[in-house]
N, C-alpha and C positions, 0 to 999 in steps of 0.2 A: 503493498499499499503505500509506502514512505517513496518508494522510486516513482510510482505513477504520480504520485506530488510533485515532484522535483521535475519528472518530465514536462507536466502540465505547465508550472512555471517557468522554466526553461523555453518550451513553446510559446506563453503567453508573451516573456519579456521581447522573444525574436522579433514577434509580431507586430507588438507595439515600438520597439526600435524600427521595425521594416517602413511602419506607416509613417511615422513622426520623422523620420529622414527621407523618404519617397516625397513626401508635402515640400522639405524643405528645397529639393531640387527641382521638383517642379514648379516651385513658386519663381524660382530661378531662369527656367527655361520660358514660363510665361512674361518675365520679363525682359528678354530678349528681342532683338529689333529683328531678327530674321524667324521666318517659322518653324520649328522644332516637332520632328515626328514623337509620339507617346514615349516616356522613359520607361526603359525597363531596368530590371534591379539585379545584380550579382552583389554576393559578398564575399570580398577580398581581404586575405587573410595578412600579408604582407607584401608591402609597398618600398621599394628602395632597401635600403639593408637595414633598416627598422620593423621590429613586429608591432604592426598598426592595423587592425582589425576595424575593417568600415565596410560601407555600402558604396558601390559602384554603379552608378546609376548615367544610363547613356541613352542618347537619342539621335537622331540623324537630320542634319540641317535638310529640308526637304526641297530646297529651291536648290542646291549644289548638285551638281553629275559626278562629283569627284567622291560622293560618301563621307564628306567632312562630319564626323561626331560631335556631340555634345555630350562632354564626360563630366560627370560630379563627382566626388566624393565626400562622402557625409560620414561622421562617425558614428558609433553605434548609441551614440545618445544624442544624435540631431544638430551636433556642431558640424559646419559647412567647412572639411580641408580645404580643398581644392576647385577653383572652377575654372574651364575656358579662357 
């Protein structure tokens, strides 16, 4: 029973982290001067030389033929780490 409770809390925490972080990234995408496709999120565990778990939200510039991406890195707690 304790394992179920812990797994439930982890799942709820991950869901809240994802939704909060996606809202921050979507807000940045809405404020761009170009139209960005809907953002898709991935959990990234290592960026550069340090261990830094964060969410990566990636969209594409809808008018660019080159496939230019709009990448936003958001921490697990909703702080924007890196923007395009």
